[in-house]
N, C-alpha and C positions, 0 to 999 in steps of 0.2 A: 636256450642258447644252442647254436649249431656248432658242431666241431667235426673236423675231419681227422680220421685215424687211419694210419697205414697198417693194415692187418695182413699177415701172410695169407695168400690165396687159399691154401689147404685148410687153414684154421677157419677162415670165413665160410668156406663151403660146408664144413662140419657144423658150425653154429647155425648156418642158414637151414641145413637139413633138419637138425634137431629142433629148431624153433618151429619149422613147418609141421613136423610130426606132433609137436605139442600144441599147435594151433595158436602160437603167440608170435607177434611181430618181433623182428630182431631189435627194434628200438626198445620195446618193453623189457626184453632180456638184458640189453645193455644197461638200461636204467636200474634194473634190479641188482645187477652185479656191481655197478658203481656205488649204489646206495649201501649195499652190504659191506663193501670194502671200506667206504668212507666212514661207516659207523663203528668199525673195529678200532680198538685202542691202538695208538701208535706204539710200535715196538722199537725200543732203543736199539740202534745198531751196535753190535759188539765192538768193543774198542779194539782197533787193529793197530798194533805197534809197528811203526814203519822201521824198516831196517836202516841202520846208519848209512849215510851217504858216503860214497867213495870220496876220499880227500883229493882235492885238486893237486896236480903235480907241483904247482908253484908254492905249496905250503912249506916245503923243504925244512928249514930250521925250526919252524914253529910246530912241526909235526907232532912233537911230544905233547904239546898243549892241545892241538887241534884234535888229536885222537880221542880226547876225553869228552868232546862235544858231539852231540848227535846231529845238529843242524848247522849248516854253514852259509845259509842265505843271509841277505842283508838285514832282514827283519830280526833274525837271531843275533846278528852282530850288534845291531842297535840296542836290542834288549839287554845284551850282556854289558855294553858300555854304560847304559843307564843304571844297571844294578850296581856297578862298581864305582860310580862317580861319588865322590865324597867332598 
């Protein structure tokens, strides 16, 4: 498979120079690096807790209740409605 990569010029020149000194084509170097990276186990990204969203100004009266909620998007609203339906 052919792929086109946008590599910064300075980095490409360094890789090209080092691969020439080692007597290896850049293609072989790239394949080796991709293979090593792909064979490593996937590291789980650390859980990042998102800061609470700023409340919209139209919340007004319901601000007391809204301040207790972290997300105010429509998905969160639908989930909340579904949880409290009886």
